[in-house]
C-alpha positions as CSV (number, residue, x, y, z in Angstrom):
1,M,74.8,94.6,121.3
2,E,78.2,93.4,120.0
3,K,81.0,94.3,122.4
4,K,83.5,96.7,120.9
5,D,87.1,96.7,122.2
6,Y,88.4,100.0,120.7
7,Y,87.8,103.7,121.2
8,I,88.2,106.4,118.6
9,L,89.1,109.7,120.2
10,L,88.6,113.1,118.7
11,Y,90.0,116.2,120.5
12,Y,91.8,119.5,120.4
13,C,93.2,122.0,122.8
14,Y,94.2,125.6,122.2
15,T,97.1,126.3,124.7
16,K,100.6,127.6,124.6
17,I,103.2,124.9,124.0
18,E,106.8,125.9,124.6
19,N,109.3,124.0,122.5
20,P,106.6,122.3,120.4
21,E,108.9,120.2,118.4
22,E,110.5,118.6,121.5
23,F,107.0,118.0,122.8
24,R,106.0,116.4,119.6
25,E,108.7,113.8,120.0
26,Q,107.7,113.1,123.6
27,H,104.1,112.8,122.6
28,H,104.9,110.5,119.7
29,E,106.7,108.2,122.1
30,L,103.7,108.2,124.5
31,C,101.4,107.1,121.6
32,L,103.8,104.4,120.6
33,N,103.9,103.0,124.1
34,L,100.1,102.9,124.2
35,N,99.8,101.3,120.7
36,L,97.7,104.2,119.4
37,R,97.3,105.0,115.7
38,G,96.0,108.1,114.1
39,R,96.9,111.7,113.3
40,I,98.1,114.3,115.8
41,I,99.2,117.8,115.1
42,V,101.3,119.7,117.6
43,A,101.8,123.5,117.2
44,D,102.8,126.5,119.3
45,E,99.1,127.2,119.7
46,G,98.1,123.7,120.9
47,L,97.2,120.1,120.2
48,N,94.8,118.5,117.7
49,G,94.2,114.8,117.2
50,T,92.1,111.8,116.3
51,V,93.4,108.4,117.4
52,S,92.3,104.9,117.9
53,G,93.3,102.2,120.3
54,L,92.2,99.6,122.7
55,K,89.9,101.1,125.3
56,E,92.4,100.6,128.2
57,D,95.1,102.2,126.2
58,C,92.9,105.2,125.2
59,E,91.9,105.6,128.9
60,K,95.6,105.8,129.8
61,Y,96.2,108.3,127.0
62,M,93.3,110.6,128.1
63,K,94.4,110.5,131.7
64,T,98.0,111.3,130.8
65,V,97.1,114.2,128.5
66,K,94.7,115.7,131.1
67,S,97.2,115.3,133.9
68,D,99.3,118.0,132.2
69,A,98.0,121.4,133.3
70,R,98.3,122.8,129.8
71,F,95.7,120.2,128.5
72,S,93.6,119.8,131.6
73,H,90.6,121.3,129.9
74,T,90.8,119.1,126.8
75,E,87.5,117.4,125.9
76,F,87.6,114.0,124.3
77,K,84.8,112.9,122.0
78,I,84.7,109.1,122.3
79,D,83.2,106.6,119.8
80,E,83.4,102.8,120.2
81,H,84.7,100.7,117.4
82,D,85.5,97.1,116.7
83,T,89.1,97.7,115.5
84,H,91.7,100.4,114.8
85,A,90.3,103.2,112.7
86,F,93.7,104.1,111.3
87,Q,96.5,102.1,109.7
88,K,99.4,104.4,110.9
89,L,100.5,106.8,113.6
90,H,101.6,110.3,112.6
91,V,102.5,112.9,115.1
92,R,103.6,116.1,113.3
93,Y,104.6,119.6,114.1
94,K,102.8,122.3,112.0
95,P,102.4,126.1,112.3
96,E,98.7,125.7,113.2
97,I,96.6,122.8,114.7
98,V,94.1,123.5,111.9
99,H,95.2,125.2,108.7
100,S,93.5,128.5,108.5
101,D,96.2,131.2,107.7
102,L,94.6,133.1,110.7
103,K,97.7,133.0,112.8
104,N,96.8,136.3,114.4
105,I,93.6,134.8,115.9
106,D,94.0,133.4,119.4
107,P,90.9,131.4,120.5
108,S,92.3,131.2,124.0
109,K,91.8,135.0,124.3
110,R,88.6,135.6,122.4
111,T,86.2,133.2,120.6
112,G,82.5,132.7,120.1
113,Q,80.5,131.7,123.1
114,Y,79.8,128.0,123.5
115,I,76.3,126.6,122.9
116,E,75.9,123.1,124.3
117,P,74.1,120.4,122.2
118,K,71.0,120.5,124.4
119,E,70.7,124.3,123.9
120,L,71.2,124.1,120.2
121,K,68.4,121.5,119.9
122,E,66.1,124.1,121.5
123,L,67.4,127.1,119.5
124,M,67.9,125.8,116.0
125,N,64.3,126.4,114.8
126,R,64.1,130.0,116.0
127,E,63.9,132.7,113.3
128,D,66.6,134.8,115.0
129,V,69.1,131.9,114.9
130,V,71.3,131.0,111.9
131,L,73.4,127.8,111.8
132,V,76.6,128.2,109.7
133,D,78.6,125.2,108.6
134,M,82.3,125.9,108.6
135,R,83.4,122.7,106.9
136,S,84.4,122.0,103.3
137,K,81.9,121.4,100.5
138,Y,82.5,117.7,100.2
139,E,81.8,117.4,103.9
140,Y,78.5,119.3,104.1
141,E,77.2,117.8,100.9
142,L,77.3,114.4,102.7
143,G,75.5,115.7,105.7
144,K,74.6,119.0,107.5
145,F,72.1,120.5,109.9
146,K,68.7,121.1,108.5
147,N,68.4,124.6,107.0
148,A,72.1,125.4,107.8
149,V,73.9,128.1,105.8
150,T,76.9,126.7,103.9
151,L,80.0,128.4,102.4
152,D,81.4,127.2,99.0
153,I,84.9,126.4,100.2
154,E,87.2,123.5,99.5
155,N,89.5,124.2,102.5
156,F,89.0,126.0,105.8
157,R,91.6,128.5,104.8
158,D,89.2,129.8,102.2
159,M,86.7,130.7,104.8
160,P,87.7,134.4,105.2
161,S,87.0,135.1,101.6
162,K,83.4,134.0,102.0
163,V,82.5,135.8,105.2
164,H,80.9,138.6,103.3
165,E,78.1,136.2,102.4
166,L,77.1,136.3,106.1
167,E,76.6,140.0,106.3
168,K,72.9,139.7,105.8
169,F,72.7,137.7,109.1
170,K,74.5,140.3,111.3
171,N,71.3,141.1,113.2
172,K,70.8,137.4,114.1
173,K,72.4,135.0,116.4
174,I,75.0,133.1,114.4
175,V,75.9,129.6,115.6
176,T,78.9,128.1,113.8
177,Y,79.5,124.4,113.8
178,C,82.0,121.8,112.4
179,T,82.9,118.1,113.0
180,G,84.4,118.4,116.4
181,G,84.6,122.1,117.2
182,I,88.1,123.0,116.3
183,K,87.4,125.0,113.2
184,C,84.7,127.0,114.9
185,E,87.2,128.2,117.6
186,K,88.9,130.3,114.9
187,A,85.9,130.9,112.6
188,S,83.8,132.4,115.4
189,A,86.8,134.5,116.6
190,Y,87.3,135.7,113.1
191,L,83.6,136.7,112.8
192,L,83.9,138.7,116.0
193,E,87.0,140.4,114.6
194,Q,85.0,141.3,111.5
195,G,82.3,143.1,113.4
196,F,79.8,140.4,114.0
197,E,78.4,140.6,117.5
198,N,76.1,137.7,118.3
199,V,78.5,134.8,117.5
200,Y,78.3,131.4,119.0
201,Q,79.8,128.0,118.4
202,L,78.4,124.5,118.9
203,H,80.5,123.0,121.7
204,G,82.1,119.7,120.6
205,G,80.7,120.0,117.1
206,I,78.5,117.5,115.3
207,I,80.0,114.5,117.0
208,K,79.1,115.7,120.5
209,Y,75.7,116.7,119.3
210,G,75.1,113.2,118.0
211,L,76.4,111.5,121.2
212,E,74.3,113.7,123.6
213,Q,71.2,114.6,121.6
214,G,70.8,111.8,119.1
215,G,71.7,114.0,116.2
216,E,68.1,115.3,115.7
217,N,67.8,117.4,112.5
218,F,71.3,116.6,111.3
219,E,70.5,115.4,107.8
220,G,72.8,112.8,106.1
221,K,76.1,111.4,107.5
222,C,79.0,113.1,109.1
223,Y,82.3,113.0,107.2
224,V,85.2,111.8,109.4
225,F,88.9,111.6,108.8
226,D,89.5,108.0,109.5
227,N,88.9,104.6,107.9
228,R,85.1,104.9,108.6
229,V,84.9,107.9,106.2
230,A,81.3,108.6,107.1
231,V,79.3,108.0,110.4
232,E,75.7,108.0,111.4
233,V,74.8,110.9,113.6
234,N,71.0,111.1,113.6
235,T,69.1,108.4,115.4
236,V,65.9,110.4,115.7
237,N,64.8,111.6,112.2
238,P,67.6,110.5,109.8
239,K,67.5,111.6,106.2
240,I,69.9,111.0,103.3
241,I,70.7,114.2,101.4
242,S,73.8,113.3,99.2
243,K,73.5,112.3,95.6
244,C,75.3,109.6,93.6
245,Y,78.0,111.3,91.5
246,V,77.1,109.1,88.5
247,C,73.3,108.9,88.3
248,N,72.2,111.6,90.8
249,T,70.0,109.2,92.8
250,T,70.0,109.5,96.6
251,S,73.1,107.8,98.1
252,D,75.5,108.3,101.0
253,H,77.9,105.6,99.8
254,M,81.1,107.6,100.0
255,V,84.0,106.1,98.0
256,N,87.1,106.8,96.0
257,C,87.1,106.4,92.3
258,A,88.9,103.1,91.4
259,N,91.1,105.0,88.9
260,T,94.2,105.8,90.8
261,V,94.9,108.9,88.8
262,C,91.5,110.3,89.5
263,N,90.8,109.0,93.0
264,R,87.8,111.4,93.2
265,H,86.1,111.2,96.6
266,V,82.3,111.3,96.1
267,P,79.1,109.3,96.8
268,I,78.5,106.5,94.3
269,C,75.5,104.2,94.7
270,E,76.0,100.5,94.8
271,S,74.3,100.0,91.4
272,C,76.7,102.5,89.8
273,M,79.6,100.9,91.6
274,E,78.9,97.6,89.9
275,K,78.1,99.2,86.5
276,M,81.2,101.4,86.6
277,E,83.5,98.9,88.3
278,G,84.1,101.4,91.1
279,C,84.8,104.4,88.8
280,C,83.2,107.8,88.6
281,S,83.1,108.0,84.8
282,E,83.5,105.9,81.6
283,D,86.9,107.4,81.0
284,C,88.1,106.3,84.5
285,K,86.5,102.9,83.9
286,S,88.6,102.3,80.8
287,A,91.8,103.9,82.2
288,P,94.9,101.7,82.4
289,T,95.4,103.0,85.9
290,K,92.2,101.5,87.2
291,R,93.0,99.4,90.2
292,E,91.2,96.2,91.4
293,W,88.1,97.7,92.8
294,N,85.8,96.7,95.7
295,M,82.3,97.7,96.7
296,D,83.5,99.7,99.8
297,G,85.4,102.0,97.4
298,Y,88.1,102.3,100.1
299,Y,91.7,101.6,99.1
300,P,94.2,101.9,102.0
301,T,97.5,103.5,101.2
302,N,100.3,101.0,100.8
303,M,102.5,101.0,103.9
304,N,105.7,101.2,101.8
305,G,108.1,100.4,104.6
306,Y,106.2,102.6,107.1
307,D,108.1,102.7,110.5
308,P,106.1,104.3,113.4
309,Y,109.3,104.6,115.4
310,K,111.2,106.6,112.8
311,D,110.5,110.1,114.1
312,A,110.7,108.9,117.8
313,K,114.3,107.9,117.4
314,R,115.5,111.5,117.7
315,L,114.9,111.4,121.4
316,N,118.0,110.5,123.4
317,K,116.1,109.5,126.5
318,K,112.7,108.3,127.3
319,S,110.2,111.0,128.1
320,K,106.7,111.4,129.1
321,V,104.2,114.1,128.2
């Protein structure tokens, strides 16, 4: 097996952060010192991130984060990779670590009970258990658990408006899941607030289930928010469920339309990629804004003078987490 020198870390932690904007600056500097890239959100309610870096640097990062009592219970999902999975580093302050508009929900006080991957594997085929996907439509159309219930949402903040669709399952054990677990902390807490009683959440999400249980009965690929776009989860009984946007044949080749104005993010099979020159429609194919396309259908954002030190310069002295 080819040796891979990099880690990709996925993690979150709900915990109270005093002076979060000051912490953001300190945390940004930590990541710069460790040559990490990725996206990290800091809020009053906690920390959420996905970063990549050399294994040694990632080990130092995890040790430093967990040495802080506020984040000692943080669980890192770790994937090996052959290079950085991000082009840039962004450490930003936002009102929530996952946009939900449920600011009144505090998962550190009340949330759905955790179900470990091994337990889910044993429970998922029971008639009294319902798996509910809390991700966006474009994510679960690429891959989801077999027989899972999905909600027609484009963003997680739309979830509350669809909860009424789950009323018919109130007498069953509802197990929520998402990519890494963060959305389900608030989603399961919200269901409890709405009167649902038997509410659980898959601990560590799809990624942890794949790492620990081989991803059995997860159909398709898991959408991820880094340069990989989609990753294999199921090594036991894999199955492709997504369809080519152009011809509707089975395909999990997730791309962006080559027309910069469109940039639609959908599966397009390799045959249609060649025929349509990387575009999702004839109109896009003939558009003057069509860029030079490639079979990967991945077009990194122009760096445009990107400076990873820009937001770190506000600190007057060197700090640690």
